[in-house]
C-alpha positions in Angstrom: 0.0 0.0 0.0 1.3 3.4 -0.9 1.0 6.1 1.7 2.5 8.9 -0.3 -0.9 10.5 -1.0 -2.2 10.3 2.5 -2.3 14.1 2.7 -4.7 14.2 -0.3 -7.0 11.7 1.6 -6.7 13.7 4.8 -7.9 16.9 3.0 -10.8 15.0 1.4 -11.9 13.5 4.7 -11.5 16.7 6.7 -13.6 18.7 4.2 -16.2 15.9 3.9 -16.6 15.2 7.6 -16.0 18.7 8.9 -16.9 21.1 6.0 -17.3 24.2 8.2 -14.0 23.7 10.0 -10.9 25.4 8.4 -7.5 23.7 8.3 -6.3 26.1 11.0 -9.2 25.4 13.3 -8.9 21.6 12.7 -5.2 21.8 13.5 -5.5 24.0 16.6 -8.4 21.9 18.0 -6.3 18.7 17.7 -2.9 20.0 18.8 -1.4 19.8 15.3 0.8 22.6 13.9 -1.3 24.2 11.1 1.8 24.6 8.9 2.6 20.9 9.3 -0.9 19.9 8.4 -0.9 22.2 5.4 2.4 20.7 4.2 1.0 17.2 4.6 -2.2 18.0 2.8 -0.2 19.6 -0.1 2.0 16.5 -0.3 5.1 18.5 0.7 5.8 16.5 3.8 5.2 12.9 5.0 2.9 12.4 7.9 4.2 10.9 11.2 2.4 8.3 13.2 1.9 10.7 16.1 -0.1 13.1 13.7 -2.1 10.2 12.3 -3.1 9.3 15.9 -4.2 12.9 16.5 -6.2 12.9 13.2 -7.9 9.6 14.0 -8.8 11.0 17.5 -10.2 14.1 15.8 -12.6 11.9 13.8 -13.4 9.7 16.9 -12.1 6.6 15.2 -9.2 4.2 15.7 -6.0 4.6 13.7 -6.8 1.2 12.0 -10.2 2.6 10.9 -8.6 5.7 9.5 -6.1 3.6 7.6 -8.9 1.3 6.2 -10.7 4.4 5.0 -7.5 5.6 3.3 -7.0 2.2 1.6 -10.5 2.3 0.3 -10.0 5.9 -0.9 -6.7 5.0 -2.5 -8.1 1.9 -4.3 -11.1 3.9 -5.6 -8.8 6.6 -6.9 -7.0 4.1 -9.1 -10.2 3.1 -10.9 
């Protein structure tokens, strides 16, 4: 599984599940540096596990559930 495009998925999920929350608000609410989140979403920086854990927590799901959603998103993007 490729995780290179995880940032693209993260942006998609954030906008789908929290459409009224800006990147800055999402980041601040979840103790993530906004600049870091921006770089991840723009595929300029890889995401660390500690940030993935914070993102999963923000969506009230387990890391494994978040990764399963990413895998589904990734597979569908290849079609």
